[in-house]
C-alpha positions in Angstrom: 42.6 16.1 17.3 40.6 16.0 14.1 37.7 18.3 13.7 34.3 16.7 14.0 30.8 17.8 13.0 27.4 17.0 14.4 24.6 15.6 12.3 22.9 19.0 11.8 26.1 20.6 10.7 26.9 17.8 8.3 23.4 17.9 6.9 23.7 21.6 6.1 27.1 21.1 4.5 25.9 18.3 2.3 22.5 19.9 1.5 20.5 16.9 2.8 18.2 16.4 5.7 19.0 15.2 9.1 16.3 12.6 8.6 18.2 11.3 5.5 21.4 11.0 7.5 19.6 9.1 10.2 18.0 6.8 7.6 21.4 6.1 6.0 22.7 5.2 9.5 19.6 3.0 10.1 20.1 1.0 6.9 23.8 0.7 7.5 24.8 2.8 4.5 26.5 5.7 6.4 27.2 5.8 10.1 28.9 8.4 12.3 32.5 7.8 13.4 31.4 8.3 17.0 29.1 10.0 19.5 29.6 12.8 21.9 29.2 12.4 25.6 25.7 13.8 25.3 24.8 11.3 22.5 25.2 13.5 19.4 26.4 11.8 16.2 29.9 12.9 15.3 31.4 12.9 11.8 35.0 13.3 10.6 36.5 14.4 7.4 36.7 10.8 6.2 32.9 10.5 6.9 32.3 13.6 4.8 34.3 12.1 1.9 32.2 8.9 2.2 29.0 10.9 2.2 30.1 12.8 -0.9 30.7 9.5 -2.7 27.3 8.3 -1.7 25.6 11.5 -2.9 27.6 11.4 -6.2 26.5 7.8 -6.8 22.9 8.7 -5.9 23.1 11.6 -8.4 24.2 9.1 -11.0 21.0 7.2 -10.4 22.1 4.3 -8.3 19.6 2.9 -5.8 20.5 2.9 -2.1 21.1 -0.9 -2.3 23.5 -0.4 -5.3 25.3 2.4 -3.4 25.6 0.2 -0.3 27.2 -2.6 -2.4 29.7 -0.1 -3.9 30.5 1.3 -0.5 31.0 -2.2 0.8 33.7 -2.7 -1.8 31.8 -4.5 -4.5 33.5 -3.5 -7.8 31.3 -1.3 -9.9 33.2 0.5 -12.6 32.4 3.9 -14.0 31.3 2.1 -17.2 28.8 0.1 -15.2 27.4 3.2 -13.5 27.1 5.0 -16.9 25.3 2.0 -18.4 22.9 1.9 -15.5 22.1 5.6 -15.8 21.6 5.2 -19.6 19.1 2.3 -18.9 17.2 4.5 -16.4 17.1 7.4 -18.7 15.8 5.2 -21.6 13.1 3.9 -19.3 12.1 7.5 -18.2 12.0 8.6 -21.9 9.9 5.5 -22.8 7.4 6.4 -20.0 7.3 10.1 -21.1 6.8 9.1 -24.8 4.0 6.8 -23.8 2.3 9.5 -21.8 2.7 12.0 -24.6 1.2 9.6 -27.1 -1.8 8.9 -24.9 -2.4 12.6 -24.2 -2.1 13.4 -28.0 -4.7 10.6 -28.6 -7.1 12.1 -26.0 -6.6 15.6 -27.5 -7.3 14.3 -31.0 -10.4 12.5 -29.8 -11.6 15.6 -27.9 -11.1 17.8 -31.0 -13.2 15.3 -33.0 -15.8 15.2 -30.2 -15.3 11.5 -29.8 -15.8 9.9 -26.4 -13.0 7.8 -24.9 -13.5 4.9 -22.6 -13.0 4.8 -18.8 -10.2 2.3 -19.4 -8.4 4.7 -21.6 -8.8 7.5 -19.1 -7.6 5.3 -16.3 -4.5 4.3 -18.3 -3.6 7.9 -18.8 -4.2 8.7 -15.1 -1.9 5.8 -14.1 0.9 7.2 -16.3 0.4 10.7 -15.1 0.5 9.5 -11.5 3.8 7.8 -12.0 5.3 10.9 -13.5 3.8 13.1 -10.8 5.0 10.8 -8.0 8.6 11.3 -9.1 8.1 15.0 -9.3 6.6 15.2 -5.8 9.2 12.9 -4.3 11.8 15.4 -5.4 9.8 18.4 -4.0 9.2 16.6 -0.7 13.0 16.1 -0.3 13.5 19.9 -0.7 10.7 20.6 1.8 12.3 18.2 4.3 15.5 20.1 4.0 13.8 23.4 4.8 11.8 21.9 7.7 15.0 20.4 9.2 16.7 23.8 8.9 13.7 25.5 10.5 13.8 22.9 13.3 17.5 23.5 13.9 17.0 27.3 14.0 14.2 26.9 16.5 16.3 24.6 18.6 19.2 27.2 18.6 16.8 30.1 19.3 14.2 28.8 21.8 13.7 32.2 23.3 12.3 33.8 20.2 8.5 33.7 19.8 7.1 31.3 17.1 
């Protein structure tokens, strides 16, 4: 019989959260091969291979919808993936350059003791917020992984005081 892993074990191996695996199942991107008698999701080596492909495509910058299409058999070549990643990087660079230009403008005005309008300030704040949202989304993902691991540990060691 093939070896099978439960959701927590798979999450640890893949370096993602249990919540992420459950979400992937919910949207039909990645589902377990089966369930144990007690209702635990069970994954096989083939599932692990599929998850690795999903994570690799995600790392290349594909959206979950794009990944879902690839996993469903839609042909998307390596050239297409690289082109998509280049486009995303160009957009990120454009946004960073725009923010840099605006901050340099503000700095210059401040050095000349010139006031700047509320509209200019709001524009800078919007750009900064977009950049920070991406940063904090990545940080939240890391925190979720640690919280899942803590929850698993506490589930496995209920007798230890909190």
